[in-house]
C-alpha positions in Angstrom: -33.2 -16.7 -71.0 -34.6 -18.1 -74.2 -38.2 -17.7 -75.2 -38.6 -21.5 -74.6 -38.6 -20.8 -70.8 -39.9 -17.4 -69.5 -38.6 -16.0 -66.3 -40.6 -13.3 -64.4 -38.8 -12.0 -61.4 -41.5 -10.2 -59.5 -40.9 -7.5 -56.9 -42.6 -9.5 -54.2 -39.8 -12.1 -54.2 -41.6 -14.7 -56.3 -40.1 -16.0 -59.6 -42.6 -17.3 -62.2 -40.9 -19.8 -64.5 -43.0 -20.8 -67.5 -42.4 -23.5 -70.1 -43.2 -21.8 -73.3 -43.6 -24.3 -76.1 -47.5 -24.9 -76.2 -47.4 -26.0 -79.8 -45.2 -29.0 -78.6 -47.2 -29.5 -75.4 -44.1 -28.0 -73.5 -42.3 -31.2 -74.0 -38.7 -31.4 -72.6 -36.9 -30.7 -75.8 -33.4 -29.3 -75.9 -34.4 -25.7 -75.7 -36.7 -26.2 -72.7 -34.1 -28.3 -70.9 -31.5 -25.6 -71.3 -34.0 -22.9 -70.3 -35.0 -24.7 -67.1 -31.3 -25.3 -66.1 -30.7 -21.5 -66.6 -33.9 -20.6 -64.7 -33.3 -22.7 -61.6 -29.8 -21.4 -61.4 -31.0 -17.8 -61.7 -33.6 -18.4 -59.0 -31.2 -20.0 -56.6 -28.6 -17.2 -57.0 -30.9 -14.2 -56.7 -31.2 -13.4 -53.0 -34.3 -11.2 -53.7 -36.2 -14.2 -54.9 -37.6 -16.5 -52.2 -40.2 -18.7 -53.8 -40.5 -20.1 -57.4 -43.6 -21.1 -59.3 -43.2 -23.4 -62.3 -46.0 -23.6 -64.8 -46.7 -24.2 -68.5 -48.1 -21.9 -71.2 -51.3 -22.7 -72.9 -54.4 -24.5 -71.4 -53.6 -28.1 -72.6 -50.3 -29.1 -71.2 -48.0 -28.4 -68.2 -45.4 -30.7 -69.8 -46.1 -33.7 -71.9 -42.7 -35.3 -71.0 -39.6 -36.0 -73.0 -39.3 -35.2 -76.8 -39.8 -38.7 -78.2 -38.8 -37.6 -81.7 -35.6 -36.3 -80.3 -35.0 -39.5 -78.4 -35.6 -41.5 -81.6 -33.1 -39.3 -83.5 -30.5 -39.6 -80.8 -31.2 -43.3 -80.4 -31.2 -42.5 -76.8 -30.5 -45.4 -74.3 -29.7 -44.4 -70.7 -30.3 -40.7 -70.3 -27.2 -38.8 -69.0 -27.8 -37.6 -65.5 -27.4 -34.0 -66.7 -29.9 -34.3 -69.5 -33.0 -33.3 -67.6 -33.1 -30.5 -64.9 -34.4 -32.1 -61.8 -34.3 -30.2 -58.4 -33.2 -32.6 -55.7 -31.2 -34.8 -58.2 -28.9 -32.7 -60.4 -30.0 -29.3 -59.3 -29.6 -28.2 -55.7 -32.2 -25.6 -54.4 -32.5 -24.1 -50.9 -35.7 -22.2 -51.5 -39.3 -23.5 -51.9 -40.8 -24.3 -55.3 -44.4 -24.7 -56.4 -45.7 -26.5 -59.5 -48.7 -24.9 -61.0 -50.0 -27.7 -63.2 -52.3 -26.2 -65.8 -52.8 -29.4 -68.0 -51.3 -32.8 -68.7 -48.1 -33.7 -66.7 -47.1 -36.9 -68.3 -43.7 -38.8 -67.8 -41.1 -36.0 -67.6 -43.8 -33.6 -66.9 -44.8 -35.6 -63.8 -41.0 -35.8 -63.0 -40.6 -32.0 -62.9 -43.9 -31.4 -61.0 -42.9 -34.0 -58.5 -39.4 -32.3 -58.0 -41.2 -29.1 -56.8 -41.9 -28.9 -53.1 -45.6 -28.1 -53.5 -48.2 -28.6 -56.2 -51.3 -26.5 -57.2 -53.3 -28.1 -59.9 -56.1 -27.1 -62.3 -59.2 -29.3 -62.4 -58.3 -29.9 -66.1 -54.8 -31.4 -65.2 -53.9 -35.0 -65.6 -50.9 -36.8 -64.3 -49.3 -40.0 -65.7 -46.1 -41.9 -65.5 -46.3 -43.4 -69.0 -42.9 -45.0 -69.5 -44.2 -48.5 -69.6 -46.2 -47.5 -72.6 -43.1 -46.5 -74.7 -40.5 -49.1 -73.4 -38.7 -46.6 -71.2 -38.1 -46.5 -67.4 -38.8 -44.0 -64.7 -36.1 -44.2 -61.9 -36.8 -40.6 -61.2 -40.1 -41.6 -59.6 -38.4 -43.4 -56.7 -38.9 -40.4 -54.2 -42.7 -40.6 -55.0 -42.9 -43.3 -52.2 -42.5 -40.5 -49.7 -45.5 -38.7 -51.2 -48.2 -41.3 -51.9 -49.0 -44.9 -50.6 -47.0 -47.8 -52.0 -49.9 -49.6 -53.7 -51.1 -46.5 -55.4 -47.7 -45.8 -56.6 -47.4 -49.3 -57.9 -50.5 -49.1 -59.9 -49.5 -45.7 -61.4 -46.1 -47.0 -62.6 -47.2 -50.5 -63.7 -50.2 -49.4 -65.8 -49.0 -46.0 -67.1 -52.7 -44.8 -66.9 -53.4 -41.1 -66.3 -55.1 -40.0 -63.0 -57.3 -36.9 -62.8 -56.3 -33.9 -60.9 -59.0 -34.7 -58.3 -57.5 -38.3 -57.8 -54.0 -36.6 -57.5 -55.4 -34.4 -54.9 -57.0 -37.3 -53.0 -53.8 -39.3 -52.8 -51.8 -36.3 -51.6 -49.8 -35.5 -54.7 -51.5 -32.1 -55.1 -51.8 -29.6 -52.3 -54.5 -27.3 -53.7 -57.1 -28.0 -56.5 -58.6 -25.0 -58.3 -60.6 -24.1 -61.4 -58.5 -23.4 -64.4 -58.9 -19.6 -64.4 -57.8 -19.5 -60.8 -54.6 -21.5 -61.0 -52.0 -18.8 -61.1 -53.9 -16.8 -58.4 -53.9 -19.9 -56.1 -50.2 -20.6 -56.8 -49.3 -16.9 -56.0 -51.5 -17.0 -52.8 -49.6 -20.1 -51.6 -46.3 -18.4 -52.4 -47.3 -15.3 -50.6 -48.2 -17.4 -47.5 -44.7 -18.8 -47.6 -43.3 -15.2 -48.0 -45.0 -14.2 -44.7 -42.6 -16.4 -42.8 -39.1 -15.5 -41.8 -36.7 -16.4 -44.7 -34.2 -18.2 -42.6 -37.0 -20.2 -40.9 -38.6 -21.2 -44.2 -35.3 -22.4 -45.5 -34.7 -24.4 -42.3 -38.2 -25.9 -42.4 -37.8 -27.0 -46.0 -34.4 -28.6 -45.2 -36.0 -30.4 -42.2 -38.6 -32.0 -44.5 -35.9 -33.1 -46.9 -33.7 -34.5 -44.1 -36.7 -36.4 -42.8 -37.3 -38.1 -46.1 -33.7 -39.2 -46.5 -32.8 -40.2 -43.0 -34.0 -42.3 -40.1 -35.8 -40.6 -37.1 -32.8 -40.0 -34.9 -30.4 -38.9 -37.6 -32.9 -36.5 -39.1 -33.5 -35.0 -35.6 -29.8 -34.5 -35.0 -29.3 -33.0 -38.5 -32.3 -30.7 -38.2 -31.3 -29.4 -34.8 -27.9 -28.6 -36.1 -29.3 -26.9 -39.2 -31.7 -24.8 -37.1 -29.0 -23.2 -34.9 -28.4 -20.5 -37.4 -32.1 -19.6 -37.2 -32.3 -19.5 -33.5 -29.2 -17.3 -33.3 -30.4 -14.9 -36.0 -31.7 -11.3 -35.5 -35.0 -12.5 -37.0 -35.5 -14.9 -34.1 -35.6 -11.9 -31.8 -37.6 -9.7 -34.2 -40.5 -12.3 -34.5 -41.5 -12.5 -30.8 -40.9 -8.7 -30.5 -43.2 -7.9 -33.4 -45.8 -10.2 -32.0 -45.7 -8.6 -28.7 -45.9 -5.1 -30.2 -48.9 -6.2 -32.5 -47.1 -5.3 -35.8 -45.8 -7.1 -38.8 -42.2 -8.4 -38.4 -39.5 -6.8 -40.4 -37.4 -9.8 -41.6 -33.7 -9.1 -42.4 -32.6 -12.7 -43.3 -29.9 -12.5 -40.8 
């Protein structure tokens, strides 16, 4: 990993990925993009890691978006699909991710926070899809319709105006809102709650939510049932009820 993106593989199964260009407001320049691609790949491939937290260094910006200076130098028109690392688009993950938004998350910053499964935000955070302000577009925001109401989404993308962390929490974009000095503790607490669950069950639950956003009701039910068979037939499916009956913590084996 480069120093543009820091990767902390904790012994408890949590990976903390930190955008580390605070002097550039953690903008998505070439070094951060490369670092994020590598970080997501490392997280997905390591079986010891079960939850990832994505955050930014410094106290001002989670990520201010794309590097506009770089775009000008490249005379960038349509961004190549492999230019920005976006889970759910050009990156496939099977494990839960949490955005810990410590400051502004504008344009591409909103994009990578949105691409995480859950979001914890500092009260100092701000969110904006600012592409209309600079003549760009935001096709990546399309999945947002599954997270917030249509008219709120419409106002956000048409005006490009920032919303506060409190407003983001009110509309359902943010799961937990905390004071700045408690951000990482809150993100780690949420990750730990996920770790308490059986690994195969967590993966199946995440997949079920994803299927539900992409399919109609009947198709999602069929696909989710099929995807859950591995969980039901696992050793963990027997261990969970047994541990409950014996009043002890389950010993998950991921099989």
